[in-house]
C-alpha positions as protocol buffer text, in pm:
chain_id: "A"
residue {
  index: 1
  type: MET
  ca { x: 9305 y: 7842 z: 10355 }
}
residue {
  index: 2
  type: TYR
  ca { x: 9472 y: 7599 z: 10218 }
}
residue {
  index: 3
  type: THR
  ca { x: 9844 y: 7781 z: 10117 }
}
residue {
  index: 4
  type: PRO
  ca { x: 9990 y: 7497 z: 9975 }
}
residue {
  index: 5
  type: ALA
  ca { x: 9702 y: 7457 z: 9720 }
}
residue {
  index: 6
  type: ILE
  ca { x: 9696 y: 7825 z: 9619 }
}
residue {
  index: 7
  type: GLU
  ca { x: 10064 y: 7775 z: 9546 }
}
residue {
  index: 8
  type: THR
  ca { x: 10007 y: 7487 z: 9308 }
}
residue {
  index: 9
  type: PHE
  ca { x: 9726 y: 7697 z: 9110 }
}
residue {
  index: 10
  type: LEU
  ca { x: 9960 y: 7997 z: 9088 }
}
residue {
  index: 11
  type: THR
  ca { x: 10190 y: 7705 z: 8970 }
}
residue {
  index: 12
  type: VAL
  ca { x: 9979 y: 7564 z: 8683 }
}
residue {
  index: 13
  type: ILE
  ca { x: 9877 y: 7907 z: 8587 }
}
residue {
  index: 14
  type: ARG
  ca { x: 10234 y: 7962 z: 8532 }
}
residue {
  index: 15
  type: CYS
  ca { x: 10339 y: 7641 z: 8347 }
}
residue {
  index: 16
  type: GLY
  ca { x: 10013 y: 7588 z: 8147 }
}
residue {
  index: 17
  type: SER
  ca { x: 9864 y: 7220 z: 8236 }
}
residue {
  index: 18
  type: LEU
  ca { x: 9868 y: 7022 z: 8488 }
}
residue {
  index: 19
  type: SER
  ca { x: 10169 y: 6800 z: 8412 }
}
residue {
  index: 20
  type: ARG
  ca { x: 10413 y: 7090 z: 8363 }
}
residue {
  index: 21
  type: ALA
  ca { x: 10325 y: 7189 z: 8688 }
}
residue {
  index: 22
  type: ALA
  ca { x: 10358 y: 6875 z: 8884 }
}
residue {
  index: 23
  type: ASN
  ca { x: 10755 y: 6803 z: 8744 }
}
residue {
  index: 24
  type: ALA
  ca { x: 10809 y: 7155 z: 8880 }
}
residue {
  index: 25
  type: LEU
  ca { x: 10630 y: 7092 z: 9190 }
}
residue {
  index: 26
  type: ASN
  ca { x: 10786 y: 6772 z: 9192 }
}
residue {
  index: 27
  type: VAL
  ca { x: 10486 y: 6556 z: 9279 }
}
residue {
  index: 28
  type: ALA
  ca { x: 10231 y: 6331 z: 9079 }
}
residue {
  index: 29
  type: GLN
  ca { x: 10008 y: 6479 z: 8902 }
}
residue {
  index: 30
  type: THR
  ca { x: 9736 y: 6327 z: 9057 }
}
residue {
  index: 31
  type: THR
  ca { x: 9858 y: 6574 z: 9354 }
}
residue {
  index: 32
  type: ILE
  ca { x: 9785 y: 6855 z: 9161 }
}
residue {
  index: 33
  type: SER
  ca { x: 9462 y: 6816 z: 9081 }
}
residue {
  index: 34
  type: HIS
  ca { x: 9354 y: 6672 z: 9440 }
}
residue {
  index: 35
  type: ARG
  ca { x: 9480 y: 7009 z: 9550 }
}
residue {
  index: 36
  type: LEU
  ca { x: 9294 y: 7181 z: 9305 }
}
residue {
  index: 37
  type: THR
  ca { x: 8986 y: 7005 z: 9372 }
}
residue {
  index: 38
  type: VAL
  ca { x: 9034 y: 7081 z: 9756 }
}
residue {
  index: 39
  type: LEU
  ca { x: 9062 y: 7432 z: 9699 }
}
residue {
  index: 40
  type: GLU
  ca { x: 8783 y: 7467 z: 9486 }
}
residue {
  index: 41
  type: GLN
  ca { x: 8562 y: 7276 z: 9750 }
}
residue {
  index: 42
  type: GLU
  ca { x: 8688 y: 7545 z: 10038 }
}
residue {
  index: 43
  type: LEU
  ca { x: 8611 y: 7865 z: 9736 }
}
residue {
  index: 44
  type: GLY
  ca { x: 8318 y: 7704 z: 9648 }
}
residue {
  index: 45
  type: PHE
  ca { x: 8341 y: 7803 z: 9294 }
}
residue {
  index: 46
  type: SER
  ca { x: 8546 y: 7631 z: 8972 }
}
residue {
  index: 47
  type: LEU
  ca { x: 8852 y: 7782 z: 8914 }
}
residue {
  index: 48
  type: ILE
  ca { x: 8973 y: 7616 z: 8592 }
}
residue {
  index: 49
  type: GLU
  ca { x: 8756 y: 7472 z: 8314 }
}
residue {
  index: 50
  type: ARG
  ca { x: 8731 y: 7110 z: 8236 }
}
residue {
  index: 51
  type: GLY
  ca { x: 8629 y: 6868 z: 7997 }
}
residue {
  index: 52
  type: LYS
  ca { x: 8721 y: 6640 z: 7673 }
}
residue {
  index: 53
  type: GLY
  ca { x: 8978 y: 6800 z: 7407 }
}
residue {
  index: 54
  type: ILE
  ca { x: 9083 y: 7114 z: 7718 }
}
residue {
  index: 55
  type: ARG
  ca { x: 9458 y: 7065 z: 7714 }
}
residue {
  index: 56
  type: GLN
  ca { x: 9522 y: 7402 z: 7798 }
}
residue {
  index: 57
  type: VAL
  ca { x: 9481 y: 7547 z: 8141 }
}
residue {
  index: 58
  type: ARG
  ca { x: 9176 y: 7796 z: 8058 }
}
residue {
  index: 59
  type: LEU
  ca { x: 9056 y: 8000 z: 8398 }
}
residue {
  index: 60
  type: THR
  ca { x: 8673 y: 8027 z: 8455 }
}
residue {
  index: 61
  type: PRO
  ca { x: 8568 y: 8366 z: 8519 }
}
residue {
  index: 62
  type: SER
  ca { x: 8596 y: 8338 z: 8868 }
}
residue {
  index: 63
  type: GLY
  ca { x: 8902 y: 8204 z: 8853 }
}
residue {
  index: 64
  type: GLU
  ca { x: 9081 y: 8523 z: 8656 }
}
residue {
  index: 65
  type: GLU
  ca { x: 8901 y: 8665 z: 8956 }
}
residue {
  index: 66
  type: PHE
  ca { x: 9064 y: 8464 z: 9230 }
}
residue {
  index: 67
  type: LEU
  ca { x: 9398 y: 8475 z: 9015 }
}
residue {
  index: 68
  type: LYS
  ca { x: 9439 y: 8829 z: 9165 }
}
residue {
  index: 69
  type: LEU
  ca { x: 9374 y: 8750 z: 9482 }
}
residue {
  index: 70
  type: ALA
  ca { x: 9623 y: 8425 z: 9476 }
}
residue {
  index: 71
  type: GLU
  ca { x: 9918 y: 8656 z: 9362 }
}
residue {
  index: 72
  type: GLN
  ca { x: 9888 y: 8926 z: 9691 }
}
residue {
  index: 73
  type: TRP
  ca { x: 9818 y: 8599 z: 9915 }
}
residue {
  index: 74
  type: SER
  ca { x: 10123 y: 8424 z: 9775 }
}
residue {
  index: 75
  type: ASN
  ca { x: 10337 y: 8758 z: 9816 }
}
residue {
  index: 76
  type: ILE
  ca { x: 10192 y: 8833 z: 10201 }
}
residue {
  index: 77
  type: TRP
  ca { x: 10308 y: 8474 z: 10267 }
}
residue {
  index: 78
  type: ARG
  ca { x: 10603 y: 8486 z: 10126 }
}
residue {
  index: 79
  type: ASP
  ca { x: 10633 y: 8826 z: 10312 }
}
residue {
  index: 80
  type: ILE
  ca { x: 10577 y: 8622 z: 10676 }
}
residue {
  index: 81
  type: LYS
  ca { x: 10873 y: 8358 z: 10570 }
}
residue {
  index: 82
  type: ILE
  ca { x: 11095 y: 8637 z: 10563 }
}
residue {
  index: 83
  type: LEU
  ca { x: 10941 y: 8793 z: 10896 }
}
residue {
  index: 84
  type: LYS
  ca { x: 11005 y: 8443 z: 11029 }
}
residue {
  index: 85
  type: SER
  ca { x: 11322 y: 8402 z: 10924 }
}
residue {
  index: 86
  type: GLN
  ca { x: 11483 y: 8728 z: 10916 }
}
residue {
  index: 87
  type: GLY
  ca { x: 11294 y: 8920 z: 11167 }
}
residue {
  index: 88
  type: PRO
  ca { x: 11094 y: 9253 z: 11087 }
}
residue {
  index: 89
  type: MET
  ca { x: 11197 y: 9467 z: 10808 }
}
residue {
  index: 90
  type: ILE
  ca { x: 11138 y: 9825 z: 10754 }
}
residue {
  index: 91
  type: ASN
  ca { x: 10912 y: 9819 z: 10403 }
}
residue {
  index: 92
  type: LEU
  ca { x: 10862 y: 10141 z: 10202 }
}
residue {
  index: 93
  type: VAL
  ca { x: 10656 y: 10206 z: 9867 }
}
residue {
  index: 94
  type: VAL
  ca { x: 10737 y: 10535 z: 9708 }
}
residue {
  index: 95
  type: GLY
  ca { x: 10479 y: 10674 z: 9405 }
}
residue {
  index: 96
  type: SER
  ca { x: 10609 y: 10977 z: 9235 }
}
residue {
  index: 97
  type: VAL
  ca { x: 10571 y: 11133 z: 8937 }
}
residue {
  index: 98
  type: ASP
  ca { x: 10836 y: 11088 z: 8688 }
}
residue {
  index: 99
  type: SER
  ca { x: 11023 y: 11432 z: 8658 }
}
residue {
  index: 100
  type: PHE
  ca { x: 11096 y: 11424 z: 9080 }
}
residue {
  index: 101
  type: ASN
  ca { x: 11155 y: 11036 z: 9063 }
}
residue {
  index: 102
  type: THR
  ca { x: 11395 y: 11093 z: 8763 }
}
residue {
  index: 103
  type: VAL
  ca { x: 11601 y: 11355 z: 8904 }
}
residue {
  index: 104
  type: VAL
  ca { x: 11526 y: 11465 z: 9279 }
}
residue {
  index: 105
  type: LEU
  ca { x: 11496 y: 11091 z: 9444 }
}
residue {
  index: 106
  type: PRO
  ca { x: 11739 y: 10871 z: 9311 }
}
residue {
  index: 107
  type: GLU
  ca { x: 12006 y: 11021 z: 9603 }
}
residue {
  index: 108
  type: VAL
  ca { x: 11738 y: 10951 z: 9848 }
}
residue {
  index: 109
  type: TYR
  ca { x: 11657 y: 10605 z: 9713 }
}
residue {
  index: 110
  type: ARG
  ca { x: 12043 y: 10534 z: 9692 }
}
residue {
  index: 111
  type: ALA
  ca { x: 12045 y: 10672 z: 10101 }
}
residue {
  index: 112
  type: LEU
  ca { x: 11792 y: 10469 z: 10168 }
}
residue {
  index: 113
  type: ASN
  ca { x: 11960 y: 10126 z: 9993 }
}
residue {
  index: 114
  type: SER
  ca { x: 12252 y: 10157 z: 10227 }
}
residue {
  index: 115
  type: HIS
  ca { x: 12027 y: 10227 z: 10535 }
}
residue {
  index: 116
  type: GLN
  ca { x: 12051 y: 10000 z: 10874 }
}
residue {
  index: 117
  type: PRO
  ca { x: 11853 y: 9843 z: 10957 }
}
residue {
  index: 118
  type: PRO
  ca { x: 11782 y: 9711 z: 10596 }
}
residue {
  index: 119
  type: ILE
  ca { x: 11486 y: 9926 z: 10419 }
}
residue {
  index: 120
  type: ARG
  ca { x: 11286 y: 9726 z: 10124 }
}
residue {
  index: 121
  type: LEU
  ca { x: 11171 y: 9975 z: 9906 }
}
residue {
  index: 122
  type: ASP
  ca { x: 10911 y: 9935 z: 9633 }
}
residue {
  index: 123
  type: ILE
  ca { x: 10952 y: 10261 z: 9407 }
}
residue {
  index: 124
  type: ARG
  ca { x: 10688 y: 10338 z: 9096 }
}
residue {
  index: 125
  type: THR
  ca { x: 10643 y: 10597 z: 8855 }
}
residue {
  index: 126
  type: LEU
  ca { x: 10278 y: 10708 z: 8842 }
}
residue {
  index: 127
  type: HIS
  ca { x: 10081 y: 11002 z: 8762 }
}
residue {
  index: 128
  type: SER
  ca { x: 9984 y: 11240 z: 9038 }
}
residue {
  index: 129
  type: ILE
  ca { x: 9609 y: 11201 z: 9018 }
}
residue {
  index: 130
  type: GLU
  ca { x: 9689 y: 10783 z: 9061 }
}
residue {
  index: 131
  type: ILE
  ca { x: 9954 y: 10897 z: 9352 }
}
residue {
  index: 132
  type: TYR
  ca { x: 9641 y: 11033 z: 9581 }
}
residue {
  index: 133
  type: SER
  ca { x: 9426 y: 10729 z: 9474 }
}
residue {
  index: 134
  type: GLU
  ca { x: 9728 y: 10468 z: 9586 }
}
residue {
  index: 135
  type: VAL
  ca { x: 9751 y: 10637 z: 9918 }
}
residue {
  index: 136
  type: GLU
  ca { x: 9455 y: 10631 z: 9993 }
}
residue {
  index: 137
  type: LYS
  ca { x: 9380 y: 10271 z: 9960 }
}
residue {
  index: 138
  type: ARG
  ca { x: 9735 y: 10229 z: 10132 }
}
residue {
  index: 139
  type: GLN
  ca { x: 9942 y: 10098 z: 9859 }
}
residue {
  index: 140
  type: ILE
  ca { x: 10166 y: 10315 z: 9842 }
}
residue {
  index: 141
  type: ASP
  ca { x: 10298 y: 10446 z: 10176 }
}
residue {
  index: 142
  type: VAL
  ca { x: 10427 y: 10796 z: 9996 }
}
residue {
  index: 143
  type: GLY
  ca { x: 10391 y: 10994 z: 9693 }
}
residue {
  index: 144
  type: PHE
  ca { x: 10534 y: 11333 z: 9519 }
}
residue {
  index: 145
  type: ALA
  ca { x: 10288 y: 11456 z: 9319 }
}
residue {
  index: 146
  type: VAL
  ca { x: 10299 y: 11786 z: 9151 }
}
residue {
  index: 147
  type: ARG
  ca { x: 9881 y: 11865 z: 9222 }
}
residue {
  index: 148
  type: ASP
  ca { x: 9723 y: 11979 z: 9493 }
}
residue {
  index: 149
  type: ILE
  ca { x: 9413 y: 11772 z: 9524 }
}
residue {
  index: 150
  type: VAL
  ca { x: 9167 y: 11684 z: 9838 }
}
residue {
  index: 151
  type: TYR
  ca { x: 9137 y: 11359 z: 9925 }
}
residue {
  index: 152
  type: PRO
  ca { x: 8927 y: 11314 z: 10258 }
}
residue {
  index: 153
  type: ASN
  ca { x: 9193 y: 11037 z: 10400 }
}
residue {
  index: 154
  type: VAL
  ca { x: 9514 y: 11203 z: 10262 }
}
residue {
  index: 155
  type: ASN
  ca { x: 9725 y: 11441 z: 10357 }
}
residue {
  index: 156
  type: VAL
  ca { x: 9915 y: 11697 z: 10124 }
}
residue {
  index: 157
  type: LYS
  ca { x: 10225 y: 11900 z: 10264 }
}
residue {
  index: 158
  type: LYS
  ca { x: 10401 y: 12157 z: 9997 }
}
residue {
  index: 159
  type: CYS
  ca { x: 10771 y: 11968 z: 9973 }
}
residue {
  index: 160
  type: PHE
  ca { x: 10974 y: 12158 z: 9722 }
}
residue {
  index: 161
  type: SER
  ca { x: 10972 y: 12390 z: 9497 }
}
residue {
  index: 162
  type: SER
  ca { x: 11182 y: 12498 z: 9188 }
}
residue {
  index: 163
  type: PRO
  ca { x: 11124 y: 12816 z: 8920 }
}
residue {
  index: 164
  type: MET
  ca { x: 11096 y: 12717 z: 8544 }
}
residue {
  index: 165
  type: VAL
  ca { x: 11299 y: 12783 z: 8253 }
}
residue {
  index: 166
  type: VAL
  ca { x: 11351 y: 12749 z: 7904 }
}
residue {
  index: 167
  type: LEU
  ca { x: 11567 y: 12451 z: 7819 }
}
residue {
  index: 168
  type: CYS
  ca { x: 11687 y: 12405 z: 7430 }
}
residue {
  index: 169
  type: ALA
  ca { x: 11988 y: 12219 z: 7260 }
}
residue {
  index: 170
  type: LYS
  ca { x: 12276 y: 12432 z: 7235 }
}
residue {
  index: 171
  type: SER
  ca { x: 12394 y: 12571 z: 6852 }
}
residue {
  index: 172
  type: ILE
  ca { x: 12649 y: 12752 z: 6733 }
}
residue {
  index: 173
  type: SER
  ca { x: 12495 y: 13070 z: 6781 }
}
residue {
  index: 174
  type: SER
  ca { x: 12209 y: 13130 z: 7052 }
}
residue {
  index: 175
  type: PRO
  ca { x: 11891 y: 13221 z: 6902 }
}
residue {
  index: 176
  type: PHE
  ca { x: 11859 y: 13481 z: 7163 }
}
residue {
  index: 177
  type: SER
  ca { x: 12043 y: 13787 z: 7237 }
}
residue {
  index: 178
  type: THR
  ca { x: 12032 y: 13781 z: 7636 }
}
residue {
  index: 179
  type: ASP
  ca { x: 11984 y: 13491 z: 7916 }
}
residue {
  index: 180
  type: MET
  ca { x: 11630 y: 13592 z: 7884 }
}
residue {
  index: 181
  type: VAL
  ca { x: 11349 y: 13524 z: 7678 }
}
residue {
  index: 182
  type: HIS
  ca { x: 11000 y: 13677 z: 7695 }
}
residue {
  index: 183
  type: PRO
  ca { x: 10735 y: 13382 z: 7598 }
}
residue {
  index: 184
  type: SER
  ca { x: 10626 y: 13566 z: 7270 }
}
residue {
  index: 185
  type: ALA
  ca { x: 10950 y: 13562 z: 7111 }
}
residue {
  index: 186
  type: LEU
  ca { x: 10905 y: 13162 z: 7180 }
}
residue {
  index: 187
  type: ASP
  ca { x: 10749 y: 12988 z: 6822 }
}
residue {
  index: 188
  type: PRO
  ca { x: 10489 y: 12740 z: 6954 }
}
residue {
  index: 189
  type: ASN
  ca { x: 10546 y: 12529 z: 6626 }
}
residue {
  index: 190
  type: HIS
  ca { x: 10871 y: 12397 z: 6797 }
}
residue {
  index: 191
  type: GLU
  ca { x: 10763 y: 12383 z: 7138 }
}
residue {
  index: 192
  type: LEU
  ca { x: 10755 y: 12041 z: 7334 }
}
residue {
  index: 193
  type: VAL
  ca { x: 10515 y: 12025 z: 7611 }
}
residue {
  index: 194
  type: MET
  ca { x: 10559 y: 11864 z: 7963 }
}
residue {
  index: 195
  type: PRO
  ca { x: 10243 y: 11895 z: 8251 }
}
residue {
  index: 196
  type: TRP
  ca { x: 10380 y: 12068 z: 8525 }
}
residue {
  index: 197
  type: GLY
  ca { x: 10045 y: 12087 z: 8657 }
}
residue {
  index: 198
  type: ARG
  ca { x: 9744 y: 12303 z: 8647 }
}
residue {
  index: 199
  type: SER
  ca { x: 9877 y: 12675 z: 8755 }
}
residue {
  index: 200
  type: PHE
  ca { x: 10142 y: 12650 z: 8518 }
}
residue {
  index: 201
  type: SER
  ca { x: 9855 y: 12490 z: 8228 }
}
residue {
  index: 202
  type: ASN
  ca { x: 9691 y: 12786 z: 8329 }
}
residue {
  index: 203
  type: TRP
  ca { x: 9991 y: 13025 z: 8253 }
}
residue {
  index: 204
  type: HIS
  ca { x: 10065 y: 12850 z: 7921 }
}
residue {
  index: 205
  type: GLU
  ca { x: 9730 y: 12899 z: 7803 }
}
residue {
  index: 206
  type: HIS
  ca { x: 9720 y: 13250 z: 7841 }
}
residue {
  index: 207
  type: TRP
  ca { x: 10037 y: 13293 z: 7614 }
}
residue {
  index: 208
  type: TRP
  ca { x: 10016 y: 13002 z: 7337 }
}
residue {
  index: 209
  type: ASP
  ca { x: 9713 y: 12838 z: 7171 }
}
residue {
  index: 210
  type: PRO
  ca { x: 9638 y: 12550 z: 7346 }
}
residue {
  index: 211
  type: LEU
  ca { x: 9476 y: 12367 z: 7044 }
}
residue {
  index: 212
  type: SER
  ca { x: 9774 y: 12437 z: 6857 }
}
residue {
  index: 213
  type: PRO
  ca { x: 9862 y: 12110 z: 6639 }
}
residue {
  index: 214
  type: SER
  ca { x: 10178 y: 12135 z: 6581 }
}
residue {
  index: 215
  type: ARG
  ca { x: 10298 y: 12120 z: 6917 }
}
residue {
  index: 216
  type: ILE
  ca { x: 10453 y: 11771 z: 7070 }
}
residue {
  index: 217
  type: LYS
  ca { x: 10301 y: 11662 z: 7440 }
}
residue {
  index: 218
  type: LEU
  ca { x: 10480 y: 11441 z: 7665 }
}
residue {
  index: 219
  type: ASP
  ca { x: 10478 y: 11333 z: 8024 }
}
residue {
  index: 220
  type: ASN
  ca { x: 10854 y: 11156 z: 7995 }
}
residue {
  index: 221
  type: THR
  ca { x: 11132 y: 11290 z: 8123 }
}
residue {
  index: 222
  type: HIS
  ca { x: 11334 y: 11054 z: 7944 }
}
residue {
  index: 223
  type: MET
  ca { x: 11190 y: 11097 z: 7599 }
}
residue {
  index: 224
  type: LEU
  ca { x: 11223 y: 11488 z: 7624 }
}
residue {
  index: 225
  type: MET
  ca { x: 11554 y: 11494 z: 7602 }
}
residue {
  index: 226
  type: ASN
  ca { x: 11543 y: 11201 z: 7327 }
}
residue {
  index: 227
  type: LEU
  ca { x: 11350 y: 11459 z: 7124 }
}
residue {
  index: 228
  type: LEU
  ca { x: 11533 y: 11737 z: 7254 }
}
residue {
  index: 229
  type: GLN
  ca { x: 11800 y: 11757 z: 7009 }
}
residue {
  index: 230
  type: ASP
  ca { x: 11716 y: 12053 z: 6721 }
}
residue {
  index: 231
  type: PRO
  ca { x: 11809 y: 12366 z: 6835 }
}
residue {
  index: 232
  type: LYS
  ca { x: 11480 y: 12538 z: 6714 }
}
residue {
  index: 233
  type: GLN
  ca { x: 11286 y: 12318 z: 6975 }
}
residue {
  index: 234
  type: TRP
  ca { x: 11277 y: 12429 z: 7334 }
}
residue {
  index: 235
  type: THR
  ca { x: 11078 y: 12370 z: 7666 }
}
residue {
  index: 236
  type: ILE
  ca { x: 11002 y: 12516 z: 7952 }
}
residue {
  index: 237
  type: VAL
  ca { x: 11131 y: 12265 z: 8293 }
}
residue {
  index: 238
  type: PRO
  ca { x: 11197 y: 12328 z: 8640 }
}
residue {
  index: 239
  type: MET
  ca { x: 11564 y: 12455 z: 8707 }
}
residue {
  index: 240
  type: PHE
  ca { x: 11649 y: 12154 z: 8870 }
}
residue {
  index: 241
  type: LEU
  ca { x: 11542 y: 11912 z: 8579 }
}
residue {
  index: 242
  type: ALA
  ca { x: 11767 y: 12155 z: 8328 }
}
residue {
  index: 243
  type: ASN
  ca { x: 12046 y: 12185 z: 8567 }
}
residue {
  index: 244
  type: ALA
  ca { x: 12067 y: 11822 z: 8556 }
}
residue {
  index: 245
  type: VAL
  ca { x: 12062 y: 11776 z: 8177 }
}
residue {
  index: 246
  type: LYS
  ca { x: 12335 y: 12054 z: 8114 }
}
residue {
  index: 247
  type: ALA
  ca { x: 12559 y: 11892 z: 8370 }
}
residue {
  index: 248
  type: LYS
  ca { x: 12522 y: 11599 z: 8114 }
}
residue {
  index: 249
  type: GLY
  ca { x: 12451 y: 11757 z: 7748 }
}
residue {
  index: 250
  type: SER
  ca { x: 12483 y: 12030 z: 7549 }
}
residue {
  index: 251
  type: TYR
  ca { x: 12187 y: 12254 z: 7616 }
}
residue {
  index: 252
  type: ARG
  ca { x: 12145 y: 12620 z: 7676 }
}
residue {
  index: 253
  type: VAL
  ca { x: 11903 y: 12769 z: 7968 }
}
residue {
  index: 254
  type: TYR
  ca { x: 11735 y: 13099 z: 7957 }
}
residue {
  index: 255
  type: ARG
  ca { x: 11490 y: 13266 z: 8183 }
}
residue {
  index: 256
  type: LEU
  ca { x: 11203 y: 13364 z: 8126 }
}
residue {
  index: 257
  type: ALA
  ca { x: 11067 y: 13771 z: 8110 }
}
residue {
  index: 258
  type: GLU
  ca { x: 10717 y: 13599 z: 8232 }
}
residue {
  index: 259
  type: ASN
  ca { x: 10781 y: 13387 z: 8504 }
}
residue {
  index: 260
  type: PRO
  ca { x: 10520 y: 13065 z: 8524 }
}
residue {
  index: 261
  type: PRO
  ca { x: 10439 y: 12949 z: 8883 }
}
residue {
  index: 262
  type: ASN
  ca { x: 10712 y: 12746 z: 9003 }
}
residue {
  index: 263
  type: TYR
  ca { x: 10781 y: 12365 z: 8997 }
}
residue {
  index: 264
  type: THR
  ca { x: 10625 y: 12224 z: 9313 }
}
residue {
  index: 265
  type: CYS
  ca { x: 10591 y: 11885 z: 9411 }
}
residue {
  index: 266
  type: TYR
  ca { x: 10349 y: 11794 z: 9725 }
}
residue {
  index: 267
  type: ARG
  ca { x: 10439 y: 11502 z: 9928 }
}
residue {
  index: 268
  type: ILE
  ca { x: 10137 y: 11259 z: 9999 }
}
residue {
  index: 269
  type: THR
  ca { x: 10052 y: 11067 z: 10294 }
}
residue {
  index: 270
  type: HIS
  ca { x: 9768 y: 10889 z: 10445 }
}
residue {
  index: 271
  type: LYS
  ca { x: 9575 y: 10998 z: 10772 }
}
residue {
  index: 272
  type: ASN
  ca { x: 9589 y: 10743 z: 10988 }
}
residue {
  index: 273
  type: PRO
  ca { x: 9972 y: 10566 z: 10863 }
}
residue {
  index: 274
  type: THR
  ca { x: 10052 y: 10288 z: 11113 }
}
residue {
  index: 275
  type: SER
  ca { x: 10341 y: 10233 z: 11333 }
}
residue {
  index: 276
  type: VAL
  ca { x: 10574 y: 10062 z: 11110 }
}
residue {
  index: 277
  type: ASN
  ca { x: 10504 y: 10320 z: 10793 }
}
residue {
  index: 278
  type: LEU
  ca { x: 10565 y: 10638 z: 11059 }
}
residue {
  index: 279
  type: MET
  ca { x: 10898 y: 10438 z: 11113 }
}
residue {
  index: 280
  type: ALA
  ca { x: 10981 y: 10450 z: 10732 }
}
residue {
  index: 281
  type: LEU
  ca { x: 10841 y: 10809 z: 10620 }
}
residue {
  index: 282
  type: SER
  ca { x: 11068 y: 10954 z: 10957 }
}
residue {
  index: 283
  type: ILE
  ca { x: 11398 y: 10797 z: 10818 }
}
residue {
  index: 284
  type: LEU
  ca { x: 11306 y: 10887 z: 10411 }
}
residue {
  index: 285
  type: ASP
  ca { x: 11247 y: 11270 z: 10592 }
}
residue {
  index: 286
  type: SER
  ca { x: 11581 y: 11253 z: 10730 }
}
residue {
  index: 287
  type: TYR
  ca { x: 11749 y: 11180 z: 10404 }
}
residue {
  index: 288
  type: PHE
  ca { x: 11512 y: 11374 z: 10132 }
}
residue {
  index: 289
  type: GLY
  ca { x: 11541 y: 11663 z: 10404 }
}
residue {
  index: 290
  type: LEU
  ca { x: 11900 y: 11681 z: 10345 }
}
residue {
  index: 291
  type: ARG
  ca { x: 11864 y: 11649 z: 9944 }
}
residue {
  index: 292
  type: ALA
  ca { x: 11614 y: 11928 z: 9926 }
}
residue {
  index: 293
  type: ALA
  ca { x: 11815 y: 12108 z: 10089 }
}
residue {
  index: 294
  type: GLU
  ca { x: 12103 y: 12056 z: 9871 }
}
residue {
  index: 295
  type: GLU
  ca { x: 11894 y: 12109 z: 9544 }
}
residue {
  index: 296
  type: MET
  ca { x: 11784 y: 12436 z: 9708 }
}
residue {
  index: 297
  type: SER
  ca { x: 12120 y: 12530 z: 9736 }
}
residue {
  index: 298
  type: GLU
  ca { x: 12204 y: 12468 z: 9414 }
}
residue {
  index: 299
  type: LEU
  ca { x: 11934 y: 12625 z: 9238 }
}
residue {
  index: 300
  type: ASP
  ca { x: 12016 y: 12997 z: 9440 }
}
residue {
  index: 301
  type: VAL
  ca { x: 12355 y: 12976 z: 9321 }
}
residue {
  index: 302
  type: ALA
  ca { x: 12245 y: 12819 z: 8946 }
}
residue {
  index: 303
  type: ALA
  ca { x: 11992 y: 13146 z: 8968 }
}
residue {
  index: 304
  type: GLU
  ca { x: 12275 y: 13421 z: 9079 }
}
residue {
  index: 305
  type: THR
  ca { x: 12499 y: 13302 z: 8793 }
}
residue {
  index: 306
  type: THR
  ca { x: 12227 y: 13373 z: 8502 }
}
residue {
  index: 307
  type: SER
  ca { x: 12128 y: 13672 z: 8661 }
}
């Protein structure tokens, strides 16, 4: 494949015209046209619509599809040049659900960022079902999901667990007389609902009507904290998240008299990782193991102080 022509094609798309692309690449416009023609001849289809009166670049349907491939090719070519100039670098693509990515993994990411030899990190926040799909397609190396799903080419391993608690904004007087509250004492009209997996949803639907129209449902930890301001409002979250939030603001934590299933996170990897993947995963696991141990120790302390 004619690599300069692919880069030229991408530059034309970014610039919006052949003349601006020529200026950006410091070549003649005829050179731009020639490269595009050569690329189209090699591919066997047209990339850009041509005709009188067409000033702005417009892609053909085939051109739109090729654009995705060209961007991937450009990234691969960039990695090849990095490999040639700097030698091998460990790459690690991590996909995680929002709650785990926001609270548990940042310390792991900081450790990986300081690791020698260097590790190039790509961090993505995804829903559980997306994580499984991306791992199976080898688009991410490791995922952290809150659902246990069977995929033919994916390994699933339970890696983290945390009890669930009630979290609400602190008021002058506590709305409950003790540090433990029964689900029946919680007004569903003031709940902020987060998706914590199928087991939690089943438990939740046992206590509250899932069709209640007054509930606020959301799937983002930062949004949850922004909305949880009224002392009447409450939400059920993993204890690790409640402890992190409580340390940064005025919130109160209550245990539940009827416990929901623990928040459980699963480590998702492909069944047939490459040798480079195994190296990266081994390094990740060494830091994650320390972080998880620290987190579980903190949860034990928190449980003792609230009991």
